[in-house]
C-alpha positions as CSV (number, residue, x, y, z in Angstrom):
1,M,0.0,0.0,0.0
2,K,1.3,3.4,-0.9
3,L,1.0,5.6,2.2
4,G,-0.5,9.1,1.6
5,V,-2.2,8.2,-1.7
6,M,-5.9,7.7,-1.3
7,L,-8.7,7.8,-3.8
8,I,-12.2,9.1,-2.8
9,T,-14.6,6.5,-4.0
10,A,-17.9,7.7,-2.5
11,V,-19.5,10.7,-0.8
12,A,-22.6,10.1,1.2
13,G,-24.7,12.3,3.5
14,F,-26.7,10.9,6.4
15,G,-28.4,13.0,9.0
16,G,-26.5,16.1,8.0
17,L,-23.1,14.4,8.4
18,L,-20.7,13.9,5.5
19,Y,-18.9,10.6,5.1
20,L,-16.0,10.0,2.7
21,A,-15.1,6.5,1.7
22,T,-11.5,6.1,0.7
23,R,-9.3,3.3,-0.6
24,P,-5.6,3.1,-1.3
25,V,-4.5,3.5,-4.9
26,L,-2.9,0.1,-5.8
27,A,-0.3,-0.9,-8.4
28,A,-1.3,-3.0,-11.4
29,N,0.0,-6.1,-9.7
30,E,-1.9,-5.6,-6.4
31,I,-5.4,-6.6,-5.3
32,S,-7.0,-5.5,-2.0
33,L,-8.7,-8.4,-0.2
34,E,-11.1,-8.4,2.7
35,A,-11.2,-11.1,5.4
36,G,-13.3,-14.0,4.2
37,W,-14.2,-14.9,0.5
38,N,-13.1,-12.6,-2.3
39,E,-13.9,-13.0,-6.0
40,V,-11.2,-11.3,-8.1
41,T,-9.8,-11.3,-11.6
42,Y,-6.1,-12.3,-11.7
43,T,-4.1,-9.8,-13.8
44,G,-0.6,-11.2,-13.3
45,G,1.6,-13.3,-15.5
46,T,1.2,-17.0,-16.0
47,Q,2.6,-18.8,-12.9
48,T,1.6,-21.4,-10.3
49,A,-0.9,-20.3,-7.6
50,G,1.8,-21.1,-5.0
51,N,4.2,-18.6,-6.6
52,A,1.5,-15.9,-7.2
53,L,0.3,-16.2,-3.5
54,Q,3.7,-15.8,-1.8
55,S,2.9,-12.3,-0.5
56,I,-0.2,-13.6,1.4
57,I,0.5,-17.3,1.8
58,S,0.1,-17.2,5.6
59,Q,-3.4,-15.6,5.2
60,V,-4.8,-18.0,2.5
61,V,-7.4,-20.5,3.7
62,A,-8.7,-21.7,0.3
63,I,-8.4,-20.9,-3.4
64,S,-10.7,-21.8,-6.3
65,Y,-11.1,-20.6,-9.9
66,L,-14.1,-20.3,-12.1
67,D,-14.1,-22.7,-15.0
68,P,-15.2,-20.5,-17.9
69,I,-16.6,-23.4,-20.0
70,E,-18.5,-25.3,-17.3
71,G,-19.4,-22.2,-15.3
72,I,-18.5,-23.9,-12.0
73,W,-16.0,-23.2,-9.3
74,V,-13.1,-25.6,-9.1
75,E,-10.9,-26.1,-6.1
76,A,-7.3,-25.0,-6.8
77,T,-4.0,-26.2,-5.4
78,Y,-0.7,-24.4,-5.1
79,D,0.3,-26.2,-8.4
80,T,-2.7,-24.8,-10.3
81,I,-1.5,-22.5,-13.1
82,L,-2.9,-19.0,-12.9
83,K,-3.3,-17.0,-16.1
84,N,-4.1,-13.4,-16.8
85,G,-7.9,-12.9,-16.8
86,M,-8.8,-15.9,-14.6
87,V,-11.6,-15.3,-12.1
88,I,-10.2,-16.5,-8.7
89,G,-12.0,-17.1,-5.4
90,L,-9.7,-16.5,-2.5
91,E,-10.6,-17.0,1.2
92,V,-8.2,-15.2,3.5
93,T,-8.1,-14.8,7.3
94,E,-7.7,-11.0,7.4
95,A,-7.8,-8.0,5.1
96,C,-4.6,-7.8,3.1
97,I,-3.0,-6.6,-0.1
98,W,-2.1,-9.4,-2.6
99,R,1.0,-8.6,-4.5
100,F,1.9,-10.9,-7.4
């Protein structure tokens, strides 16, 4: 995460109060994940899931990918090959930034 660089994503008023929702501006090879299940599109280069997940390996509980032909989720292993554009389901223990 780049400190000091934030993007305003929403402005909402409630009861006369103004709330600003911000999120960090991430690099092209980073994805912000929330605790629990996340559905994301992998935008990195072709590599094994084990290599791609090195930055968050201690937070990963489960990984799956969407089979585009069958339209079903398939359980992945650390040997599964990830390719740019794959839809990935990732369960993590805490909010984190996935750098691949």
